[in-house]
N, C-alpha and C positions, 0 to 999 in steps of 0.2 A: 287380574288384580287391580284394584282401585287404590291409588296411593295419594296420601295427603302429606304435605309438608306443614309442620307446625313450628312456630318461632317463639323462643323464650322471651320472658320479660325481665324487668329490672330485678337484680338479685342473683342473676345467673352469670354475671361477668366474672372472668377469670384472668388474673394477671398474666401478661406475656402471651396471651392466646394468639396474637397476631404474628408472632415470630415465624412459625412454620409456613405461613401464607405469604411472606414478603416476596418470595420469588415466583409466586403464582401469577399468571395473567389476570386473575380475578382481583388482585390487589389494587387494580385501577379504580375499583369501587371506593376504596379508602381514600385514594388521592382525590377523587371527585367530591367526596363528602367533605374532605378538608378544605378544598377550594371553595365549595359552596358556603361553608359555615365559618371559615376563618379559624378553625380550631385544628391543631396538629393531631388529628385522630390517629395517624400511624404511630406516632411516638407514644400516645396513651395506650394503644393496643400492645405495644412491644415493651415499654419501659415503666409504665405507671405501677405503683404499689397497690396492694389490695385496699389500703386505707384511702388512697386517692380515688379509686374506682367506686367507692361507696357514695360519693357525691352524686346526687340525683341526676343532674344535668349530664355529667360525664358518663355515668352508668348507662343512661338511656341512649345517648348518641353512639357510644362505642359498641354496645350490644347490638344495636340496629345495624351498624356498619359491618361488623364482622359476620353477622348472620346473613347479610346480603352477599358478602364475599363467598360464603359457603354455598349459598343458593346459586350464585353465578357459576361456581365450579361444578356443582351437581348437574345443572342443566347443560353446561358445556360438555359434560361427560355423557350426555344423553339420558340422564335420569330426570324425567319430567312428571310432575304431579298432576292429578286431576282436580285436587282441592287444596286450598290454603287456609290456614288459620294461625292465630297467635294469641298468647296470653298477655293481656294488658298492653304494654309497650309493643309486644310481639305482633299485635294486630296492625300496627303502623308498618312494621316490616312486611307483613303479608300484603298490604294494599300496594306497596311498591313492587313486590314480587309479582303481584297479579296485574300490574299495569294500570291500576286505578290512579296512581300518582307517579310522576316521574321521579327519578332518583334525586334530582335537585330539589323538587318541591317536598318530597318526603323527608330529606335531610333537614331542610329548613323547618319543617313542621315539628319534627322530633326535637330539634334544638330549642325551639320556642316552648314546646310542651315541657321539656326537662327543666328549663330555666324558670318557667312560670310555676311549676310544681315545687321546685326548690324554694322559690320566694314564698309560696304559700306555707311551706313547712316552717319558715322562719317567723311568719306572722302568727301562726297558731300551732303550738306544739301538739303533736299527735304521735300515735304509735300503732303498730299492728302486731297481732299475735295469732299463731296457728292453734287451733283446737282440734285435737285428735280424739276420735272415739265417739263422737256425737254426730248425728245427722243434722241437716240444715234447719229443719223446723225446731228442733230442740235447742240449737244454738240461738236462734232468734228469740225463743222464750227466755233463755238465760239473759240475753241482752236487755229484755224488757224488765227483768227483775232488779237491775242495778240502777243507781242514780248516775246521772251524767250521760255524756254522749258516747255511744258505741253502737256500731252497726256491723252487719255482715258485709264484708268487702269482696271476698272471693269464695265461691262455692267450687272448691278445687276437685273434689271427688268424694266417693263414699267414705264417711268418717273423717274427712279433713276439710274444715271450714276455717277461713281466715277472717278475723274481726279487726276493726279499726276504729279509732276514736281517741278520746282523751286518755292519757296514761293512768289516771286515777280510776276511771271507769273500767278500763281493761284489767287493772289490778283487782278491782272488786268482783270481776267475773269468776275469779278462782273458786269462790265458795259455791255458787250455783252450778258451775260446770262440773266440779267434782261430785256434788250431790246428785247430779244427773248421770254420773257414771263416766264422765270424760276425764282426760288427763289435764293437769295444770296447764293453762294457756302458755305457749312458748313464744316469747317476744322475738320478732323478726328484726334483722339488721337493716332497717330502712329508716328514712329520715322523717316520715310523716304518715298521716292517716289517708292513704290513697284510696280512691274510689268511694269517697264519702263526702258529705257537705264541707268537710274541712278543706277541701280543694277548691271551694267556690271562688276564691280570689284569683285563681289561675284561669278561670273560664273566659274572661274577657280577652286576655292575650291569646289564648288558644283559638278562640273563635275568629279573632282578627286574622290570625295566620291562616286558618282554614279558608277564610274568604278570599285570600290572595292566591290560593292554589287552583290549578286546573285539574278537574276530575274527569276520568275516562271510564268507559264500561270495562269491567274486569275481563281479562282474557282467560282467566282460570277461576273456577268457582271459589269465591272468597267468603269466609264465614265471620260473623260478628259476635263478640262477647256480650253485646247489649241484649240481643234477643235470641242468641243461639241458633241463628238462621243464616243461610247463604244469601248473598246479594251480588247481583251482576251490574245493576244500573248505576251509572255515574251519579245520578241524582240522589241516591240513597246514602252515599258515604259521608258527605259533609256532616249531616245530622248524626249519623252513627258515631263518627269519631269525636264529635263534640259531646254527645250524651255519655260516651264511655267514661269521661273524666270523673264524673260523680256517681256513676252507676256501678253496682257490683258486677264482678266478672263471673259469668255463668258458665264456667269451664266444663263442669260435669255434664250439664245439659248439652253444651255444644258438641262435645266429643260423642256423647250418646247419639245425638241426632246425625252426626257425620257417619257414625258406624251404621245407623239405620238406613242412611242414604247409599250404603254400599262400600264405604271406605273399609278396607281390610288390612291396610299397611300404613302405619304412621311413621314418618321420619322426622325426628327432632333436628332442626337445622340451626346450628349455632352453639354457643357455649352451654355446658351443663347437660344433665340428664333428668332434671326435675319433671319435665312434662312427660317423658317416657314412663317414669314411675307412676305418675298419676293415671296415664292412659292404661297402664297394665291393670289398674284397679277398676277403671271405668268400663273398658272394652276388652276384657281378658281374652277374647277369641281373636282379636286383631294381632298381627305381628308388628313389632316395633324395632326401629333402628335409630341411632343417633349419630350425627356427623358434625364434629367440631374441628377436626384436623384433616390434613391431606391423607394421613394413614387411615382414618375412619372412612374417607371417601373411597380409597382403594379397596378396603374390606367390603364396602357395600356393593361396589360394581364387580367385585370378584376378579 
């Protein structure tokens, strides 16, 4: 069996998800992230409301931190993957898990990324919406039919594409999408148009933070959303992490290619089960597990 760990992105955060992990030795990850960033991540993971966790900066840092706690617990229990990947923010979690970045550098980078993206959402109002029932090329054609700025942001899986751009343009998509046989675009609970040019004002701060990080060769095959390929070289990752900010997440291609490379068991590591659901549609022959709590870990290791 060839196993891949995949890490969730923003939007997967769950209130109080940290509570069952507080007594775990792996909770030290949270303490180190808090020390590095100056943010009480432990309190956010245990006490923050769902409304608090919607904040882009908080959502990204807490999701990354708890995902790394779960990763540490899994590997500590002897469950070791051959491949790593993550959806959007989750890719940053993956490069820390794969040894490309230290925990401290990874935490600082995620902190800057989240804060810069939050600032970008305040400068330029944007929205994201999921379109179900249409393939990628058809959604692109629909985007071209409306006035205003709207782009494909995530190619999540067969018949599920996420678009992002101006709220008016996304609203205008309803007519061509339904005419093409798709469902009414469903707005996502996010603060802006991620993975589009609307995030351009965040690029400078992100690139400055990337330039201050020390990159290493990956110790585990680590895959990128940007080109749906695996990268081991330390030299590849600064550009990939920078490019990802404005580029669409090619999740369907990435999972397809991972399965073609021999991955037959995907474990979603961290909050939620969104990725497991997508993988079921992309690679139906692969087995899937999700680990968000100590009970999930116990079930996985039997």
